[in-house]
C-alpha positions as CSV (number, residue, x, y, z in Angstrom):
1,X,-119.6,143.2,104.1
2,X,-116.2,143.2,106.4
3,X,-116.9,139.3,106.1
4,X,-117.2,139.6,102.6
5,X,-113.5,141.2,102.4
6,X,-111.9,139.1,105.0
7,X,-113.0,135.7,104.3
8,X,-112.1,137.2,99.8
9,X,-108.8,137.8,101.6
10,X,-108.1,134.3,103.4
11,X,-109.4,132.6,99.3
12,X,-106.9,135.4,98.4
13,X,-104.4,134.2,100.5
14,X,-105.0,130.5,100.3
15,X,-105.2,130.2,96.4
16,X,-101.4,131.5,96.2
17,X,-100.5,130.1,99.0
18,X,-100.7,126.8,96.0
19,X,-100.1,128.1,93.1
20,X,-96.9,129.2,94.6
21,X,-96.9,124.4,95.8
22,X,-97.0,124.1,92.6
23,X,-94.5,126.3,91.2
24,X,-92.1,125.0,93.2
25,X,-93.6,121.4,92.2
26,X,-92.5,122.5,89.3
27,X,-89.8,123.9,89.7
28,X,-88.4,120.4,91.3
29,X,-90.0,118.2,87.5
30,X,-87.9,121.1,85.6
31,X,-84.2,120.3,87.5
32,X,-84.7,116.6,87.1
33,X,-85.4,116.7,83.9
34,X,-82.1,118.9,83.6
35,X,-80.2,117.1,85.0
36,X,-80.9,113.7,83.6
37,X,-79.9,113.1,80.4
38,X,-80.4,111.2,76.8
39,X,-84.2,112.3,77.4
40,X,-87.6,111.1,75.3
41,X,-90.1,112.8,73.2
42,X,-91.9,112.2,76.2
43,X,-89.7,114.2,78.9
44,X,-90.0,116.7,76.0
45,X,-92.8,117.3,75.6
46,X,-94.0,117.0,79.4
47,X,-91.7,119.9,80.1
48,X,-93.2,121.7,77.5
49,X,-97.0,121.9,79.4
50,X,-95.1,121.9,82.6
51,X,-93.4,125.4,80.6
52,X,-96.9,126.3,79.9
53,X,-98.6,125.4,83.2
54,X,-95.8,128.1,84.1
55,X,-97.0,130.9,82.3
56,X,-100.5,130.4,83.2
57,X,-99.8,129.7,87.1
58,X,-97.5,133.7,87.2
59,X,-100.2,135.6,85.6
60,X,-103.0,134.3,87.8
61,X,-100.5,135.1,90.4
62,X,-99.8,138.4,88.8
63,X,-103.8,139.3,88.9
64,X,-104.1,137.4,92.9
65,X,-101.0,140.5,94.0
66,X,-102.9,143.7,91.4
67,X,-106.3,143.1,92.9
68,X,-104.8,142.5,96.9
69,X,-102.5,145.7,96.2
70,X,-105.6,147.2,95.1
71,X,-107.3,146.4,98.1
72,X,-104.7,147.6,100.8
């Protein structure tokens, strides 16, 4: 039982770290997008997809953090 809780905790922390890394990469891509001039339709669509992914990441992080709080 204690092993399961420790493993779940380790997996949750690893997932949170992966989510943060992905968010950092998206933020960098968005920064480059906003600093560019003459953006194409394709660049606009990619930006929109990144925004949608950020929303998904935030929701998943919220769920993981809520689980973490309920355990503590």
